[in-house]
Structures are given as C-alpha cells and as structure tokens.
PLY file of the C-alpha trace (Angstrom):
ply
format ascii 1.0
element vertex 94
property float x
property float y
property float z
element edge 93
property int vertex1
property int vertex2
end_header
50.01 86.59 -141.23
53.58 85.58 -142.00
55.99 86.68 -139.25
58.95 86.78 -141.64
57.21 89.60 -143.53
57.24 91.93 -140.51
59.98 94.54 -140.13
62.65 93.36 -137.72
61.81 89.69 -138.21
65.42 88.98 -139.19
66.31 89.60 -135.53
63.20 88.37 -133.74
62.63 85.02 -135.47
66.15 83.71 -134.73
65.65 84.97 -131.16
62.47 82.91 -130.86
64.33 79.88 -132.16
67.13 80.51 -129.65
64.57 80.74 -126.87
63.00 77.43 -127.85
66.46 75.84 -127.94
67.37 77.11 -124.46
69.82 79.78 -125.60
68.63 82.88 -123.75
71.58 85.27 -124.17
71.85 85.79 -127.92
71.03 89.19 -129.34
67.69 87.93 -130.65
66.77 86.18 -127.41
67.62 89.28 -125.41
65.39 91.35 -127.68
62.61 88.82 -127.06
63.14 89.22 -123.31
63.06 93.02 -123.57
59.68 93.00 -125.34
58.30 89.82 -123.78
55.11 91.39 -122.46
54.22 92.97 -125.79
55.10 89.83 -127.73
53.08 87.51 -125.48
50.08 89.84 -125.59
50.38 89.87 -129.39
50.15 86.08 -129.45
53.73 84.82 -129.74
54.46 81.66 -127.81
57.81 81.13 -126.10
58.96 79.87 -122.68
58.62 83.11 -120.72
59.64 81.40 -117.49
63.23 81.55 -118.74
63.44 85.31 -119.13
66.63 86.74 -117.71
66.56 89.75 -115.43
67.70 93.08 -116.85
67.85 92.02 -120.51
68.54 95.62 -121.61
71.75 95.78 -119.59
72.78 92.29 -120.65
72.27 93.19 -124.31
74.23 96.43 -123.99
77.09 94.70 -122.19
77.11 91.99 -124.85
77.35 94.62 -127.59
80.11 96.53 -125.78
82.20 93.37 -125.75
81.75 92.91 -129.50
81.72 96.41 -130.98
83.25 99.84 -130.63
79.93 101.44 -131.58
77.68 99.68 -129.05
75.36 102.60 -128.31
74.10 103.35 -131.85
73.82 99.62 -132.61
71.87 99.07 -129.37
69.47 101.85 -130.33
69.08 100.43 -133.84
68.26 97.00 -132.40
65.63 98.50 -130.09
64.15 100.42 -133.02
63.89 97.20 -135.05
62.30 95.47 -132.08
59.76 98.25 -131.71
58.95 98.09 -135.43
58.35 94.35 -135.19
56.11 94.73 -132.13
54.12 97.56 -133.71
53.57 95.60 -136.93
52.61 92.44 -135.03
50.14 94.35 -132.86
48.65 96.06 -135.89
48.32 92.78 -137.78
46.56 91.18 -134.82
44.20 94.14 -134.41
42.73 93.70 -137.89
0 1
1 2
2 3
3 4
4 5
5 6
6 7
7 8
8 9
9 10
10 11
11 12
12 13
13 14
14 15
15 16
16 17
17 18
18 19
19 20
20 21
21 22
22 23
23 24
24 25
25 26
26 27
27 28
28 29
29 30
30 31
31 32
32 33
33 34
34 35
35 36
36 37
37 38
38 39
39 40
40 41
41 42
42 43
43 44
44 45
45 46
46 47
47 48
48 49
49 50
50 51
51 52
52 53
53 54
54 55
55 56
56 57
57 58
58 59
59 60
60 61
61 62
62 63
63 64
64 65
65 66
66 67
67 68
68 69
69 70
70 71
71 72
72 73
73 74
74 75
75 76
76 77
77 78
78 79
79 80
80 81
81 82
82 83
83 84
84 85
85 86
86 87
87 88
88 89
89 90
90 91
91 92
92 93
C-alpha cells in the first residue's frame, strides 16, 4: 500500500515528516496528534511520546491566527484526516 495514494495524504505525510524532524506544531503534525491513536493502531510509526496536549485547540488557534475563515477550514482538515484514517484502516483490514 502506498500512503501517498490515500485521501488526505497531502496533509498527513508532511505531518509525519514534521514529527520525525521534531516540529510538532505544524498543521500536519497537529493532525497526526489528533488522530494518533487511530494512526498508531493502523501501523504508522512516529514518536508518540512527543504528542502535545489538546492538539485540537492548538490547531484551531493556529488557524485563527492565519485565516479569517478558521472554522470551515478546521472542519475541512478534520474531514481530510478522517478520510485518511478510514482509508488506512480499510487498507490494513484487507
């Protein structure tokens, strides 16, 4: 299975790279932190000991500082994250 083929990979794969490089507060890394349990159970490997507390709030605050439309963008990011997790779980179940 190629991770880059999964929906939402354009957000998650850079987040994994950020995590491995010690950058835990990018949008991608925060999405990783939000879904860490699902991602670990689905077989992704990243340093989970560095998860920040309350990644949802951190992500939303980050978006509010960058955009006027933080709420719909936040929801779109979570939807992409959920799509990635669902596809990864389905791929690993077969």
